[in-house]
C-alpha positions as CSV (number, residue, x, y, z in Angstrom):
1,X,90.5,37.6,14.5
2,X,91.5,38.0,18.1
3,X,93.0,35.0,19.9
4,X,93.5,34.5,23.6
5,X,96.2,32.6,25.6
6,X,95.3,29.3,27.1
7,X,96.9,26.1,28.3
8,X,96.3,22.8,26.6
9,X,96.7,19.9,29.1
10,X,96.7,16.3,27.8
11,X,96.5,13.4,30.3
12,X,97.0,9.9,28.9
13,X,95.9,7.4,31.5
14,X,94.6,3.8,31.8
15,X,91.0,3.7,30.6
16,X,89.7,2.2,33.9
17,X,90.8,5.4,35.7
18,X,88.9,7.7,33.3
19,X,85.9,8.3,35.7
20,X,88.2,8.9,38.7
21,X,90.2,11.4,36.7
22,X,87.2,13.3,35.2
23,X,85.6,13.5,38.7
24,X,88.8,14.9,40.1
25,X,89.0,17.5,37.3
26,X,85.3,18.4,37.7
27,X,85.7,18.7,41.5
28,X,88.7,21.1,40.8
29,X,86.4,23.3,38.8
30,X,87.4,22.2,35.3
31,X,84.3,22.8,33.2
32,X,85.2,21.0,30.0
33,X,87.4,18.3,28.6
34,X,87.5,15.9,25.6
35,X,88.2,12.2,26.0
36,X,89.8,10.3,23.1
37,X,90.7,6.6,22.8
38,X,94.4,5.8,22.6
39,X,95.0,2.9,20.2
40,X,98.6,2.2,21.0
41,X,102.0,3.8,21.5
42,X,105.5,3.3,22.7
43,X,107.1,4.1,26.0
44,X,109.6,2.9,28.6
45,X,108.3,-0.7,28.3
46,X,108.4,-0.6,24.5
47,X,105.6,-0.7,21.8
48,X,102.1,-1.6,22.9
49,X,98.6,-1.8,21.4
50,X,95.2,-2.0,23.0
51,X,94.9,-5.6,21.8
52,X,98.1,-6.6,23.6
53,X,97.0,-5.4,27.0
54,X,95.4,-7.6,29.7
55,X,91.7,-6.9,29.6
56,X,92.1,-4.8,26.5
57,X,90.9,-1.7,28.4
58,X,93.7,0.4,26.9
59,X,94.4,4.0,27.5
60,X,92.5,7.2,27.0
61,X,93.6,10.8,26.4
62,X,91.8,13.5,28.3
63,X,92.4,16.9,26.8
64,X,91.6,20.2,28.5
65,X,91.9,23.9,27.4
66,X,92.0,26.3,30.3
67,X,93.0,29.8,31.3
68,X,96.6,29.9,32.5
69,X,95.6,31.0,36.0
70,X,93.6,27.8,36.5
71,X,96.5,25.4,35.5
72,X,97.8,24.7,39.0
73,X,94.4,23.5,40.3
74,X,94.0,21.2,37.2
75,X,97.5,19.8,37.7
76,X,96.9,19.1,41.4
77,X,93.7,17.2,40.6
78,X,95.2,15.3,37.7
79,X,98.3,14.3,39.7
80,X,96.2,13.0,42.6
81,X,95.0,10.3,40.2
82,X,98.0,9.8,37.9
83,X,100.8,9.7,40.5
84,X,100.2,6.0,41.4
85,X,99.3,4.7,37.9
86,X,100.6,4.6,34.4
87,X,100.0,8.0,32.9
88,X,101.6,11.0,31.2
89,X,100.6,14.7,31.6
90,X,101.7,17.2,29.1
91,X,101.2,21.0,29.0
92,X,101.4,23.2,26.0
93,X,100.7,26.9,25.2
94,X,97.7,27.4,23.0
95,X,95.7,30.2,21.4
96,X,91.9,30.0,21.4
97,X,89.0,31.9,20.0
98,X,86.0,32.6,22.2
99,X,88.0,32.8,25.5
100,X,84.7,33.0,27.5
101,X,84.3,29.3,26.9
102,X,87.4,28.3,29.0
């Protein structure tokens, strides 16, 4: 089966910023993403859980698969939201089937 090169971008951000982030991505031409709840983790400030956060809004993970040539636009849009807030952006190489969907 033939595979096609793509980029997988995962953005972990505070849940109250989800709508702002997805609007920025959509405005930048990103046509698809998946949003997952983040239950907890560990970072610079130590271990955390959703229950331990003020307001318990927690974090979400927004995952996008895109063509490599569209990566810069997505990153510019994501960074416009993430730069002043808690958040992590990671990029990995991926192989996808049905490249016409991305």
